[in-house]
Each structure stands twice: as C-alpha cells, then as structure tokens.
C-alpha positions as CSV (number, residue, x, y, z in Angstrom):
1,M,29.6,26.5,98.6
2,V,28.3,24.4,95.8
3,A,24.9,22.8,96.2
4,P,24.9,19.2,94.9
5,S,22.5,18.4,92.1
6,A,20.4,15.3,91.9
7,L,21.9,14.4,88.6
8,G,25.4,14.8,90.0
9,L,24.5,12.5,92.9
10,I,23.0,9.9,90.6
11,S,26.1,10.1,88.4
12,L,28.4,9.6,91.4
13,L,26.3,6.7,92.6
14,F,26.7,4.9,89.2
15,T,30.4,5.6,88.9
16,I,31.0,4.1,92.4
17,A,28.3,1.6,93.0
18,V,28.2,-0.2,89.6
19,P,32.0,-1.1,89.5
20,V,31.9,-2.1,93.2
21,S,28.8,-4.2,92.6
22,F,30.4,-5.9,89.6
23,V,33.5,-6.8,91.6
24,L,31.4,-8.2,94.4
25,L,29.4,-10.2,91.9
26,L,32.6,-11.7,90.4
27,I,33.9,-12.6,93.9
28,W,30.6,-14.3,94.7
29,I,30.7,-16.3,91.5
30,Y,34.3,-17.3,92.2
31,Q,33.4,-18.5,95.7
32,L,30.4,-20.5,94.3
33,K,32.7,-22.2,91.8
34,K,35.3,-23.0,94.4
35,N,32.7,-24.5,96.8
36,S,31.2,-26.5,93.9
37,E,34.6,-28.0,93.1
38,K,35.1,-28.9,96.7
39,Q,31.7,-30.5,97.0
40,I,32.4,-32.6,93.8
41,E,35.6,-33.9,95.4
42,Q,33.7,-34.7,98.6
43,N,31.0,-36.5,96.7
44,K,33.6,-38.6,94.8
45,E,35.2,-39.6,98.2
46,I,31.8,-40.6,99.5
47,I,31.1,-42.7,96.5
48,R,34.5,-44.3,96.8
49,L,33.9,-45.2,100.4
50,L,30.5,-46.5,99.7
51,E,31.8,-48.8,96.9
52,K,34.6,-49.9,99.3
53,E,32.0,-50.7,102.0
54,K,29.9,-52.6,99.4
55,A,32.8,-54.7,98.3
56,L,33.4,-55.9,101.9
C-alpha cells in the first residue's frame, strides 16, 4: 500500500480544483451577462411604456 504524500495531495487538488473552478467562473460570468442583457431589454420596455403613458 502506498502512503499518499502531502505534496501529491496538493498536486491532485490543483489539477482537479483549478480547472473546475475556472469552468464554474466562466459559467457564472456567462449567466451574469445573460441576465444583464435581459434586464436591459426589460428597462427599455419600461421606458417605452412610460413614454407611451406620458403621451396620453
């Protein structure tokens, strides 16, 4: 049986955790961008409705 070394565990952590964290970060940024674009469209619709109400 091979005893795991601390350096081996740290190396394993970096080889697994860093790429997974990077992918999760990219997914999070993509979701923020998508929500921001949706919110911009909603704000434009609100402005359009307010201008329409003001014109009446």
